DOLO-603517 format. One record per residue (C-alpha): z, x, y. Coordinates in pm, whole numbers, padded with zeros to 5 digits, always signed. Each point is the difference from the previous one (the first is absolute). Layout:
// DOLO-603517
ZXY;...
***
This chain:
// DOLO-603517
+11930+10635+15660;+00126+00188+00306;-00199+00251+00203;+00216+00278-00142;-00085-00117-00352;-00367-00004+00100;+00029+00359+00123;+00179+00094-00319;-00292-00142-00201;-00227+00242+00182;+00181+00268-00186;-00093-00166-00319;-00356+00128-00090;+00561+00276-01386;-00259-00054-01535;+00058+00187-00223;-00224+00308+00034;-00085+00319-00182;+00263+00255+00113;-00223+00304-00003;-00264-00160+00222;+00255-00103+00263;+00163+00343+00016;-00340+00168+00035;-00089-00238+00284;+00330+00074+00168;-00055+00378-00017;-00355-00045+00129;+00129-00179+00310;+00245+00281+00083;-00271+00263-00050;-00237-00201+00217;+00253-00004+00283;+00036+00379-00023;-00377+00034+00030;+00003-00212+00313;+00267+00225+00151;-00213+00306-00058;-00290-00166+00175;+00223-00094+00292;+00095+00362+00052;-00368+00101+00022;-00113-00268+00240;+00073-00333+00160;+00036-00302-00220;+00017-00342+00151;+00247-00176-00221;+00246-00281+00011;+00341-00127-00094;+00044-00229-00295;+00274-00256+00032;+00119-00106-00343;+00080-00353+00104;-00364-00038+00098;+00106-00124+00339;-00055+00232+00290;+00308-00053+00208;-00083+00075+00359;+00289-00123+00214;-00007-00002+00376;+00305-00217+00064;+00206-00038+00313;+00281+00129-00217;+00021+00105-00362;+00118-00231-00276;-00023+00178-00333;+00161-00256-00227;-00088+00014-00366;+00066-00296-00230;+00066+00031-00371;-00030-00263-00272;+00301-00204-00116;+00190+00055-00318;-00150-00187-00296;+00203-00294-00123;-00085+00075-00362;-00100+00358-00066;-00044+00021-00374;-00296+00237-00001;+00000+00372+00071;-00032+00080+00370;-00304+00201+00109;+00068+00267+00260;-00351+00129+00054;-00069+00170+00330;-00214+00262+00166;+00161+00285+00198;-00165-00111+00321;-00003+00190+00327;+00237-00145+00259;-00156+00045+00341;+00206+00025+00318;+00317+00001-00205;+00275-00057+00063;-00151-00262+00229;+00130-00051+00350;+00193-00283-00155;+00082+00064-00368;-00099-00275-00239;+00243-00279-00075;-00041-00159-00342;+00082-00368-00035;-00051-00239-00289;-00290-00237+00033;+00033-00324-00192;-00290-00200-00132;-00156-00279+00202;+00097+00153+00331;-00299-00159+00170;-00238-00279-00097;-00319+00128-00158;-00332-00103+00159;-00204-00257-00186;-00324+00186+00078;-00067+00372-00039;-00258+00042+00279;+00098-00049+00363;-00096+00059+00363;+00247+00012+00290;-00082+00001+00372;+00242+00027+00291;+00039+00091+00366;+00306+00098+00201;+00118+00116+00338;-00069+00360+00103;-00361-00097-00091;+00067+00033-00372;-00270-00120-00243;+00078-00009-00372;-00222-00036-00307;+00073+00033-00368;-00204-00083-00307;+00039+00040-00374;-00264-00072-00263;+00029+00037-00377;-00182-00125-00307;+00331-00125-00136;+00154+00065-00338;-00275+00146-00216;+00021+00124-00358;-00227+00302+00047;-00046+00088+00369;+00212-00093+00303;-00130+00061+00353;+00170-00037+00338;-00062+00088+00365;+00262-00012+00275;-00077+00043+00372;+00232-00027+00300;+00000+00058+00377;+00276-00026+00260;-00021+00133+00354;+00152-00046+00344;-00192+00059+00322;+00314+00074+00200;+00352+00121-00059;+00343+00058+00152;-00106+00287+00231;-00286-00022+00252;-00184-00276-00189;-00309+00145-00175;+00154+00350+00010;+00226-00109-00290;-00255-00202-00199;-00048+00056-00373;-00228-00105-00285;+00030+00003-00379;-00274-00082-00251;-00039+00059-00370;-00195-00096-00309;+00045+00080-00367;-00166-00107-00323;+00095+00024-00366;-00176-00048-00333;+00204-00017-00320;-00162+00023-00343;+00209-00129-00290;-00079+00175-00328;+00156-00043-00341;+00171+00338+00016;+00000+00090+00369;-00001-00164+00343;-00186+00178+00280;+00031-00078+00372;-00231+00136+00270;+00093-00026+00368;-00145+00093+00339;+00163-00034+00343;-00062+00054+00370;+00241-00037+00290;-00025+00053+00374;+00302+00009+00232;-00031+00049+00376;+00307+00057+00221;+00078+00134+00347;+00257+00265+00090;+00165-00226+00257;+00330+00190+00012;-00124+00209+00293;+00185+00075+00324;-00052-00277+00254;-00124+00241+00267;-00273+00150-00218;-00362-00059+00093;-00167-00092-00327;-00298-00195-00130;-00004-00241-00291;-00234+00220-00202;+00222+00305+00044;+00291-00165-00183;-00199-00184-00268;+00043+00113-00359;-00206-00131-00294;+00085+00066-00364;-00262-00070-00265;+00088+00009-00369;-00220-00052-00301;+00028+00067-00369;-00055-00102-00359;+00209-00009-00316;-00022-00059-00375;+00279-00103-00235;-00014-00010-00381;+00276-00123-00228;+00029-00134-00352;-00035-00376+00001;+00280-00120-00226;+00264+00256+00087;+00186-00059-00325;-00131+00281-00220;+00162+00320-00117;-00162+00171+00298;-00039-00151+00347;-00202+00177+00266;-00107-00034+00361;-00242+00219+00197;-00068-00024+00373;-00253+00186+00213;-00044-00046+00372;-00160+00127+00317;+00123-00069+00353;-00115+00144+00331;+00115-00049+00359;-00168+00102+00328;+00122-00053+00358;-00163-00002+00344;+00033+00378+00032;-00187+00050-00332;+00316+00127-00167;-00013-00091-00368;+00190-00003-00326;-00146-00044-00346;+00220-00071-00301;-00106-00009-00364;+00255-00128-00248;+00013-00003-00381;+00293-00166-00175;+00055-00050-00371;+00286-00127-00214;+00061-00035-00373;+00280-00180-00183;+00057+00056-00372;+00214-00189-00250;+00184+00278-00186;+00229-00206-00220;+00226-00300+00016;+00190+00029+00327;-00185+00305+00135;-00302+00042+00229;-00174+00305+00144;-00160+00008+00345;-00248+00245+00144;-00137-00029+00352;-00218+00228+00209;-00138-00016+00353;-00230+00220+00204;-00049-00039+00374;-00273+00213+00159;-00004-00029+00378;-00162+00157+00303;+00113-00055+00359;-00222+00109+00291;+00131-00018+00357;-00145+00185+00296;-00078+00350-00132;+00245-00012-00292;-00078-00084-00362;+00276-00044-00259;-00058-00035-00375;+00306-00181-00137;+00019-00050-00377;+00286-00141-00207;+00033-00029-00380;+00270-00191-00185;+00090-00022-00370;+00278-00231-00120;+00102+00012-00367;+00287-00230-00100;+00173-00165-00296;+00120-00360+00007;+00274-00158-00210;+00066-00372-00027;+00240-00201-00209;+00111-00356+00056;+00101-00017+00369;-00016+00374+00070;-00300+00203+00123;-00001+00369+00094;-00284+00228+00108;+00035+00376+00046;-00258+00262+00087;-00131+00249+00253;-00225-00022+00303;-00190+00329+00028;-00199+00061+00319;-00240+00271+00115;-00122-00003+00360;-00189+00243+00223;+00102-00130+00344;+00034+00337+00173;+00064-00166+00336;+00354-00093-00107;+00313+00175-00126;+00016-00151-00350;-00042+00196-00321;-00331-00019-00185;+00165-00112-00327;+00273-00263-00008;+00192-00172-00282;+00194-00324+00046;+00219-00209-00233;-00095-00351-00113;+00287-00204-00145;-00003-00380+00014;+00213-00259-00172;+00066-00373-00021;+00269-00194-00182;+00013-00378-00022;+00376-00054-00002;-00012-00378+00009;-00274-00257-00014;-00201+00042+00322;+00232+00277+00128;-00143+00351-00019;+00133+00339+00111;-00251+00275+00075;+00002+00354+00129;-00185+00326+00006;-00016+00366+00092;-00347+00093+00118;-00195+00242+00216;-00358+00024+00121;-00242+00158+00243;-00093-00266+00251;-00353+00063+00121;-00052-00031+00376;-00360-00046+00111;-00168-00066+00332;-00097-00343-00128;+00357-00087-00091;+00133+00101+00343;-00264-00193+00196;+00069-00300-00224;+00366+00006+00100;-00052+00086+00368;-00347-00040+00151;+00109+00180+00319;+00035+00347-00151;-00200+00273+00170;-00363+00040-00110;+00101+00320-00186;+00343+00040-00160;+00192+00247-00213;+00001-00085-00372;+00265+00100-00253;+00127-00163-00316;+00358-00123-00046;+00204+00113-00300;+00272-00220-00145;+00190+00234-00235;+00232-00275-00118;+00090-00361+00068;+00283-00184-00174;-00014-00379-00003;+00200-00287-00148;-00017-00376+00032;+00039-00342-00157;-00247-00285-00008;-00038-00339-00159;-00044-00367+00070;+00212-00312+00004;-00125-00325-00155;-00358+00130+00031;+00001-00086+00372;+00193+00279+00173;-00084+00365-00058;+00206+00292+00126;-00028+00378+00014;+00268+00230+00141;-00016+00375-00017;+00061+00339+00154;-00169+00338-00013;+00042+00349+00138;-00285+00246+00016;-00052+00356+00117;-00326+00075+00183;-00175+00311+00124;-00266-00033+00271;+00082-00360+00086;-00245-00119+00266;+00077-00161+00338;-00200-00122+00302;+00066+00137+00351;-00198-00044+00322;-00207+00295+00118;+00169+00130+00320;-00338+00080+00159;-00185-00314-00116;+00281-00256-00043;-00228-00271-00140;-00070+00222-00304;+00250+00038-00283;+00052+00328-00180;+00126+00031-00356;+00299+00234-00030;+00173+00106-00320;+00359+00082-00088;-00066+00320-00196;+00362+00008-00112;+00151-00223-00267;+00098-00338+00144;+00175-00292-00168;-00063-00373+00004;+00254-00262-00107;-00144-00348-00052;+00199-00319-00055;-00208-00309-00067;+00027-00357-00116;-00210-00309-00029;-00002-00365-00098;-00297-00213-00099;+00005-00379-00040;-00282-00223-00126;+00000-00373-00078;-00326-00052-00186;-00276-00069+00255;+00233-00164+00253;+00194+00273+00177;+00091+00365-00010;+00191+00269+00186;+00024+00377-00019;+00259+00224+00166;-00015+00381+00004;+00249+00242+00156;-00003+00379+00008;+00220+00267+00160;-00117+00362+00034;+00211+00305+00080;-00193+00322+00064;+00165+00340-00019;-00256+00220+00175;+00000+00378-00015;-00235+00171+00246;-00091-00319+00188;+00249-00144+00249;-00055-00368-00082;-00203-00209-00250;-00261-00079+00265;-00149-00350-00019;+00176-00091-00326;+00223-00310+00019;+00363+00008-00112;-00003-00368-00097;-00275-00240-00093;+00003-00363-00109;-00254-00269-00072;+00037-00373-00066;-00290-00217-00120;+00034-00376-00044;-00270-00253-00095;-00009-00372-00072;-00278-00214-00147;+00013-00363+00112;-00186-00241-00232;-00270+00264-00059;-00130-00085+00348;+00201+00212+00242;+00116+00351-00071;+00249+00157+00243;+00102+00364-00019;+00199+00231+00223;+00069+00374-00003;+00295+00168+00170;+00016+00378+00044;+00275+00222+00135;+00000+00381+00037;+00253+00222+00173;+00097+00363+00044;-00349+00133+00083;+00016+00322+00204;-00282+00181+00179;-00032+00341+00161;-00077-00030+00370;-00308+00172+00133;+00216+00271+00160;+00063+00123-00355;+00377+00012+00050;+00134-00355+00040;+00055-00255-00277;-00066-00367+00074;+00116-00295-00207;-00261-00273+00006;+00105-00361+00044;+00076-00193-00316;-00295-00199-00135;+00041-00373-00060;-00320-00186-00081;-00054-00361-00111;-00332-00138-00125;-00097-00357-00090;-00298-00131-00197;-00099-00363-00064;-00287-00107-00228;-00118-00361-00024;-00228-00104-00289;-00251-00273+00085;-00115+00005-00364;-00011+00232-00299;-00280+00195+00168;+00067-00008+00375;+00304+00090+00209;+00106+00115+00346;+00265+00251+00100;+00198+00123+00299;+00175+00337+00011;+00258+00102+00260;+00107+00365-00006;+00274+00175+00197;+00145-00334+00106;+00267+00170+00211;-00272+00168+00205;+00170+00339+00006;-00217+00309+00058;+00207+00217-00234;-00111+00349-00105;-00025+00106-00363;-00145+00329+00127;+00111+00148+00332;-00227-00089+00296;-00182-00268-00201;+00130-00350+00082;-00140-00279-00217;-00165-00321+00118;+00219-00290+00107;-00027-00349-00145;-00326-00047-00193;-00151-00334-00101;-00299-00054-00228;-00170-00325-00105;-00245-00019-00289;-00159-00186-00289;-00069+00087-00362;-00225-00129-00275;+00022+00054-00376;-00276-00042-00254;
***
């Protein structure tokens, strides 16, 4: 496991029933969210964001890698497919690097023999590392788990301790398995400390003056029917997430999400999803109440190798700080057709309101100013098409293209007066994004595997000169090999190009150097329970910049041990 993978894990903190009862519960949830909104308008509510995946993704990477994997095509698909989803809120979307979907085959990596583990490590730049995971294992009635992690560096690429950082987090889950419903409770806490080390070299500063600490905490509950094979399937999610920084700026997000899927008749399904996001952002002397409601009715049709889903995405939002309409309607059309065995064509025409929050922006770029401008991004329409499949159950592929229109697409630019702070600027016109992507995934049981992902992005901006800090090309190659179940070797290669930044004079465009990064990880197992590892990151030792004025650390080496029980 490389240091970048460790940092990524810090970000990691969805029966047949009486129809009338479910519908009443669904209506009650929507009414409850409206009541919460009314309370928010009368006074402050400290609330939080619920992330449907139950994993709070807080990413503070040297550069963004938003790659999303999807499951492979089934070899024998004789049963009806289930397309059950919740209309979740996409935060910070489109991301600075749009997602690239690639097939993930089974047995990509060897599974650990023991569920509980502890890992300890230490690296240059005075970098201690700890990670622990404890669970009561597979239980019939109640499953419990706790995950804690810490990774920090006492010095960095600029002026030693003036570019230090620290990341710690802990989360816990309890899942209760009932005959009719499964309920999961979760709590999380995360602390991230960084320094604004992109300052001018002649500035007289102190370490405390550039230190920024983000603290996040929250809780969530998820309820869904256990079997998932009845005439009605349901899923309900409630969550609370709050973030506070060193300047006492805060954002509270309360999220309710619900989804129902009905069997209408042979070959037809009905879907109904609803979401309510109630948020409050407080920065300096400003307080913003930002609420979003979504309802997604749809009809699904399936027959043999064909599946089609059509519906609407209806949104109501009260974000008066932006230029978007209060009521928005988007199309939802998706389709898949299995032309040949393990060869599938898919496409869609969709739109959505992508919710931008303070928490989502700081997750993508920790060096944003303590207070930033917040607006949502509207995607009136996106057309996509692609093909995916696998060959001999060992090689998976996914190739596709999409074109989307966006209003209020967000970008990062340096503050001309305080260059170490990033501002968020929006293209309030309609801009376009063409994405071409492809990927290959290879897995040979528990012996070896490889994954290649490529993506090209072409931005057609409107009222913004350039797509600031968004790459034009991004690629990632991951290769691993397991030797006699004793030595595991893995390497990651990353390449990004075409990243442009606005100089601090506010008039000049700069093209940042291309990013080429190679990481290596070696694990040696002394026994089933004990092992040692060495991680080498940024093997080329280049101090490239994913964000202007912020060079990354050079070569990084970490040694450590792990124990499973």
